[in-house]
N, C-alpha and C positions, 0 to 999 in steps of 0.2 A: 504494500500500500504506500503510495507516494505521500510525502509529508509536506504540508504547506504552512507557512507562517503568515498570518493575516495581521497587518499593522494599521490601525485606525484609531484616532482619539475619540471618535463618537461611539459610545458603548452600544447603542442600538444597531448602528451599521455593522460594527465589528461582530456582534453576536448573531445577527441575521445572516450575514455573509458566511460566517464560520459554520453555522448550522446547515446552510444550503450546500456548502462544499463537502461537508461530512456526508450529507444525503447523496451527493454525486460520487461518493466513494473515496474521498481523500481523508487522510488523517490531518487534523488541523490544530495548530497552536496559535495563540493570539498574543498581541502586545499593544499597549495603548500609547507608547511614546517611542521616539527615535532611539533614545538611550536603551530602553528595554529591548527594542528590536535588535540592536547591535549585540547586546549581551546574549540574547537567545540564539542568535545566528552563530556566534563564536562558541557558545557552549555546546550546541548540538545542531550543526548546519542542516537546515531543511532542504528539500528538493527544489523549492521555489518560494520566493517572498512576494506577497501581494502588499504593496506599500503605498499608503496615502502620502501625498506630497506635503500637505499643510499640517504638519505635526507641531505640537508645542515644544519649544526649546530647540531640538535638533530636527530640521525638516527632512523629508524623504530623500532629497538630493544629497544632503550631507551624510545620511545613513549609508547610501551607496558608495560615496567617496571613501568613507572609512572602511567599509568592507573590502572594496577593491584595493585598498592600500595595505591590507594584511597579507601575510605570507602563507597563511594556511588555507584549508579548504573553503572557508567562508568567502575567499576572494572570487571564487567561481560560481557562487550561488546565482541562478537566474533570478532576475527581478522584473516584475510587472507592476508598473506604476498605476495607481488609481487616483484620479484627481478631478475636482470640479474646474480646475484651471485648464482651459481648452485652447489657449493662444498657441500659435505655432512655435513661438520662442520657448514656451514651457515644455512642449513635446521635444523640441530639439535639445534643450538642456537635459531632459531625462535620458535621451539616447547618448548624449555626449559624456555624461558622468558614468555611464556604464549600464543603463537600463536596457532590458531586452524587448520591452513593449510598453505602450502607454495607452491606457483606456480612460476615457473621460466619463465622469458621472453626470447624469444618471446613465446606467448601462443595463442592457438586457442580460440576465443571468446565463442564458444559453450561449450568447456570444462570448461572455467572459470565460465560461468553462472551455469553449472551443479555443480561445486564445491561450488559456493556461496549458491545455494539452499540446498546442502547437509549440509553445516555448519549451515545454518539457521534452518534446521530440527533438527540437533543435539542439537542446543541451545534451542529448545523449551522445553516445560514442559512434552511432551509425553515420553513414554517408548521407549527404543531402542529394535528393533526386527530384528533378523536374523533367517530365517527359523522358527523353533518352539521354538527358544530360545528368552526369553524376560528378559530385565533388566530395572528396574525402578530406575532412578537416585535419586529420592526423598526418597522413602521408603527403597531403597537398597535391594529390593526383586529381586531374580533371579529364573526363572523357565525354565525347558526344557520339552516340551511336556505336559505342565500343572503340572508337578511335581516340587516342590520347590528344589532349590539347595543351599546348605550352603557353603559360601566362606569366606575365611579370608579377612581382609581389603585390603591386597596387591593383592590377587587373584581378588577381586572385581574391583580394579582400573585397573588391566591388562585387564580383560574382557571388561570393559567399554571402554578402549582405542581401543581394537580390533574392538568392535562393532561400535564405533563412526567412524572408518575408514574402515568399511566393503567394500569389493571389491577392496581395495587398498593394494598393497604389502608394508609393513612397515619393515624397517630394524631393526636389534637388537639395533643399536645405537639410532634410533628414538624412539623405545619402551622404552629404558633406560631413555632417556630424558623426555618422556611424562609421565612415570609412577613413576620412581624413582628419577627424577631430579638430576641425577649424584650422589646419595648417595653412590653408590658403586664404585666411582672413575673410571667410564668408563668400568668396567669389565662386559662384556656382558654374562658371564656364568650364572649370576643370572637370566637372561631372559630365558635361556633354562631350568633352574631348575623350575621356576615358570610356564613356559608353560607346562611342564610335569605334574605338580600338577593340573593345570587348565583343561588339557585334560582329566584327570582321572575323574573329577567331571562333566564336561559339554559335553564331546565329546567321552564318552566311547562306545556309541551305534552308530547307523546309522540313517541318513547320517552324515558324518563328516562335520563339519563346519570350523574347524581350519586346515589350510593347510600350509605345509612348502614349501618354494621356495628356494631350495638349492643355497647358495651363495648370496641370495637376502634378505631373511627374512621370514616373515609370512603373510598370508592373511586370513581373515575371510570371508567366502562366503556361502550364502544359497545354498540349493540343486538346481542343474540345472534342468529346466523343461524337 
């Protein structure tokens, strides 16, 4: 049974969400503050943390910064942010500090559970697969239709980010935050440049897996049945 840590300072939200996740088959522990979340994660690392952003004292972003700065297993715990803050800058900050997904309140429970399962799958040891494209995070091998694909380190990180968020439209700002960590001072033109490089290597044939959503960003999606 996979273990979740639910962190929210509102007791009603924390208890209702914990009960719903237990009903969905997860083991759940909860915490009401950022400091308590860090303590619980270091003491007995869960499989995933559901983390509110607006916490008293230490906010959710700082919780993740502290966990990612540790040298132990807590550094790699997947984090899904839950927040009423829905501005693009907040979502980008969540990804930049090391979050794996960001869900805004109010949310539908079925969608939240689906996102939890998706993050847990991505955090596993298995390869990422979209259509006939496969990426192994450990060996860093990439293949399309059984044929190896050679990528630069940046192209590999970009492809891994797209595959980890397969089916989701991700903005250029979110890609910049997740892949480059703002190394290019927020200039999203570098995303377009590397997307072009990547398409030539992994998406030259059919069916196309990388799709542009004009005005919104990009989405990686397997062929429709």
